[in-house]
Residue, then its C-alpha position, 0 to 999 in steps of 0.5 A: m538559474s540564468e539572469n532572466i529567471k527570477q528566484p521564486s518567493m515563498l509565496d510562489a512556493l506556497i500557492p500551488v501547495l495551498f491550491l492542492i490542499l484546498s482542491l484535495a479537501a474539496s475532492v474528499y468532500l464531494y466524492g468521499e472514498d471515491s476521490s482517489y479514483g479520478p478527482n484527486q488526479i485532476a487536483l494534482v494536474m491542475s496544481a501542476a498547471i498552477a506551478g507551471l504558470i508561476a514558473y513561466k512568470n519567473g522566466l522559465k520557458w515551456d521546453a524547460l517545464q516539459e523537461g521537468l514534467t517528463a523527468g518527474i514521471q520518468m522517476a516512477m517508471g520502475a514502480i509502474l512496471i512493478l505495479f503492473c506485474v504485481g497486478m498479474l501476480i495477484g491475479s495468478w495467486m488468486l487463481s492458483g489457490t495460493v491466496p485462498t489457502m492463505i486466507i483459510y489457514g489464517i481464519e483457522l487460527l481464530n481462538p475465541s479466548l484471544f479474539y482481539p489479537a487473533a483478529c489483528l493477526i488474521s487481518a495481517i496474514v490476509a493483508i500480506s497475502i493480497g496487499s490491500s488494507w482496504s480489501t482486508a477491512g472490507t471483507v474479513g474485517v466486516a466478518f470480525i465486526g459481526i462476530a464481535s457483535a454476536l459475542q457482545l465484544d467492543p466493535a471499536i476495539t475490534a475495528g482497531a485490531v482489524i485496521s492494525g493488522a490490515y495496515m501491518g500486512d499492507k505495509l510489508s506486502p510486496l503486492s501493496d501499491t503504497t509499499n511499491l510507491a515509497p521506495a520508488v519515490a525515495g530511490t531504493e529497491l522494493f525488497a530492501h525497503i521491506k527488510h529495512m521496515l522490519w526494524t520499526t514495523v515488528p516492534a510496533f506490531i508486537i506492542a499492538m498484539i500485547l495491548f490487544s491481548f490485554l484488552g481481550f484477557g478474560a473475554e469468553g464466548v463461542i463464535t456462532d456467526p456463520t460468516i467465517d464458516t461460509i467464507k471457508a466453505t465457499l473458498s474450499s468449494e471453488f479452489h483446491i486448498a492444500w499446504y503446497m498451494l503456498f509454494p508460489m509464495v515460498v518462491l517469491l520469499v526465497m527470491a527476495n531473500r537472495k536479493i533478486p530484484a523485485l521485477p523479475s521476482v514478481i514475474v517469476g512468482s506470477l509464472v509459478g502461480v500460472i503453473f499451479s493454476l493449470l495443475f490444481q485449479q482446472d475448474a477455476v481456469l475453465k470458469m475464467a474461460n466461460t466454459s465448464s469442460i473441455s475435451t482432449g480426445t483428438a489433436l484438434e480437441f487438444m488444441n481447442g482445450f489448450f486455447v480455452q485454458l490459455k484464455g482463462i489464464w490470460s484473462v486473469l493476468f490482464g483483468g484479474l479473477n472474476i468468479e461468481t461464487g454466490v457469496s458476496q463476501v467471498d466475491s469481493l475478497i477474491n475477485k481482484g488482481g490483473m494488470a488493469s487493476m493497477n491503472n488507477t494507481v498508475w494514473l495517480i502516480i503519474s499525476a503526482m509525479a508530474f506535480g512534483g516534477m513541475m514543482e521541482k523544475a520551477g524551484l518551488v520544492n527547493k524553496l520549501v525544503q530550504s525553509i524547513l531545513a533552515r531549522v534542521s541541523t542534525v540527522r535526528g532533526l531531518l528524520a523527525s521532520t520527514l516523519a512530521t511532514a508525512f503525517g502532516t501531509n495526511l492531515i492537510a492533503s487527505d490522501q495517503y499517496m500524497s503523504i508518500v510522494m510529497p515528503g519523498r520528493m521534498y527530502k530526497a536530495e537532503f538525505e543524499k547530501r547528508n550521506l543517508d541511505s535512501r532506505n531511511l527515507s522510504r521507511a520514514i514516509e511509510d512509518a508516518g505516512t501510509v499507516t496514519s492515513a486511517l486515523i484521520p476522519w477526512n482522509t480517504c482511508g479514514a473515511f473508507m474504514a469507518g464506512a466499511l466497518g461501521v465504526a466511526t474513525i474517532d471511536y476506533l482511533p484509540y485502539a488502532f495501536f499499530n497505526i499509532f505506535s508505528p510513527i512513535v517507534a520510528l521517532v524513537s529509532a531516529w532519536f537513538l539513530f537505531k538502524v539508520i543507514f549511512v551510505k559510507p561509514s560515519p562516526k557516531s559523532e558525525a552521525a548526530e551532526 
């Protein structure tokens, strides 16, 4: 900083953070689970304004502050483009029957003698296919709670199983907004991030499945709840269901395995979904175009038919699927996707990155990081501090997006300085940020899960095994430096220093 610019004090650095914490707490108190649909964005923007005022007090001019704002937002542009394309992908896979097929095949795995692990596994399959832990819990999860009631099984354990599976699937789904946000903040690539998370996610999920199997051992009963059958029958009547409808997913997985970048992979996956919609889901396409049939007898009728189908496809790509089946559970499960569905997430990302950019330009992030890192001397300590900060942000900021953005912004430069690959950072903030949000009653995720499943957060918390063990496995991996990637080969003696 120049001679005319004062170094920020610790109080300077803490004021915007404390204001943000209080604002987000007030947002959750006033708006509950709807707080991330506008109120949290206002809190972020106002906090950025306070950081700007502190920077101005210390001598920074508006041009420099604006540069910090735009630089912060610019960092997120890649993720924003991917998110919009993911919206298209979700819409096209819904319309093509790919996601409905995944859901039906997942439901058919249900076995009454293994209810808890089955609920966890099916929730994971659904969450991977739709990329949303909330949608999974609010639809399939509600059905499992009803079935548990009919079988006189523990609803708290059932809720824990649903949430464990939902967050495992959300965490590994390329369609998830948090899974896209974490690598964007850390500065790595989406599929590289997902692949690196497997080393901590799979062990945590295996532990969860073993514990749910143990809890369900000896449970007996026959599933009589009609909800599952109703969902299956309705999906089968609305979509053509067959094994080959999973081909768009195979295409995406193959492209990911060949390390093709996320953006072109998602776009190609969307196009394959469009082709399958036209080939196999004509009725659904026509419903999206608000018509029941088309004629193609003459050239003019053929052109009219072409534009009708184009309208149906186009509507799904920008606005998502919107079909009324007459079954509310199915409607809430499939009516999603489209670029427009990502607008709120993009709004939140822009607001968060503006706050981070302003804090960084004002030197406030550096001040906070220096205070924390002054007590951290090893790579193990850095990784542990990142995990603790992500969880702590969930506790105090009440929002899973902030638990990704704030630690990602705070520790990015230090990871680079210590020669650590950015995948380590993106994995850490997901391991302790995304998944622990559902364990906190005043967090938007904890509030949503309790409301959707009808089980208090404090009741299901001991049974959300995946969410509990994910940060623990990550901490153990950090301690042993297991799968900690260095940018350049580094001797073990240096790695621990």
